[in-house]
C-alpha positions in Angstrom: 13.7 39.5 7.1 15.4 41.2 10.0 17.8 44.2 10.0 20.9 42.1 10.6 20.3 40.0 7.6 19.7 43.0 5.4 22.8 44.7 6.8 25.0 41.7 6.1 23.7 41.3 2.6 24.3 44.9 1.7 27.7 45.3 3.3 29.3 42.1 2.0 32.2 43.0 -0.3 32.3 46.8 0.3 34.9 48.7 -1.6 37.7 50.4 0.3 36.7 53.9 -0.9 33.2 55.3 -1.6 33.0 58.7 -3.4 29.2 59.1 -3.5 27.4 57.3 -0.6 23.9 58.0 -2.1 24.9 56.7 -5.5 26.7 53.8 -4.0 23.6 52.8 -1.9 21.3 53.2 -4.9 23.5 51.1 -7.1 24.0 48.5 -4.3 20.3 48.2 -3.7 19.5 47.7 -7.4 22.4 45.4 -8.2 22.6 43.4 -5.0 19.1 43.0 -3.7 19.3 40.4 -1.0 17.5 37.2 -1.7 14.3 36.4 0.3 14.8 34.3 3.3 13.5 30.9 2.3 10.2 30.2 4.0 9.5 26.8 5.6 6.8 25.2 3.4 3.6 24.9 5.3 1.7 21.6 5.2 -1.5 21.7 3.1 -4.7 22.3 5.1 -6.6 19.2 6.2 -9.0 18.1 3.5 -7.1 19.8 0.6 -6.6 17.6 -2.4 -3.2 16.0 -2.6 -1.6 16.1 -6.1 0.0 12.8 -7.0 2.0 12.1 -10.2 0.6 9.3 -12.3 2.4 7.9 -15.3 1.4 5.6 -18.1 3.2 2.5 -19.4 4.9 3.4 -22.7 3.8 0.2 -24.4 0.2 -0.4 -23.3 -0.8 2.9 -21.7 -1.8 1.4 -18.3 -1.7 4.0 -15.5 0.5 3.5 -12.5 2.7 5.2 -9.9 6.3 6.1 -10.9 7.8 3.5 -8.7 5.6 0.8 -10.3 6.8 1.7 -13.8 10.6 1.2 -13.9 12.0 2.0 -17.4 8.4 3.2 -18.3 7.0 -0.3 -18.5 4.4 -1.9 -16.3 5.0 -5.4 -14.9 3.1 -7.3 -17.7 4.9 -5.4 -20.4 8.3 -5.9 -18.7 7.8 -9.6 -18.3 6.6 -10.0 -21.9 9.5 -8.0 -23.3 12.1 -10.1 -21.4 11.3 -13.0 -23.6 11.3 -11.0 -26.9 14.3 -11.3 -29.2 16.4 -8.2 -29.8 15.8 -8.6 -33.5 12.0 -8.0 -33.1 12.6 -4.8 -31.2 15.0 -3.5 -33.8 12.5 -4.2 -36.6 9.9 -2.1 -34.8 12.1 1.0 -35.1 11.9 2.9 -38.5 15.1 2.7 -40.5 17.0 5.8 -41.7 15.3 6.0 -45.1 11.9 5.8 -43.4 12.7 8.6 -41.1 14.0 10.8 -43.9 10.9 10.2 -46.0 8.7 10.9 -43.0 10.6 14.2 -42.2 10.4 15.2 -45.9 6.6 14.6 -45.9 6.2 16.7 -42.7 8.3 19.5 -44.2 6.0 19.4 -47.3 3.0 19.7 -45.1 4.4 22.8 -43.4 5.0 24.5 -46.7 1.5 24.0 -48.0 -1.0 26.8 -47.4 
């Protein structure tokens, strides 16, 4: 951070009249602290472990890279789901009474000591 950057950040939007310069500067420094100059990210040192994101298929749990799991499904699950009928997928989801009963059971468990 250089002096020009700090001066520009503190003098931007000055009022036309300042009654107490010390109070004004104190207030200005606490209310309008200039943001840090963004640093250029440095590359990781050679030999440092690289963190990669790995996802799992939502149906079978097979691990894979994000670009290999569009819509959260691996290739075998995607190809097998393309042939499934929509009625079968709708039957797998719980109905409204089932969800209400499940929620009521969970609330009961929370109330028990």
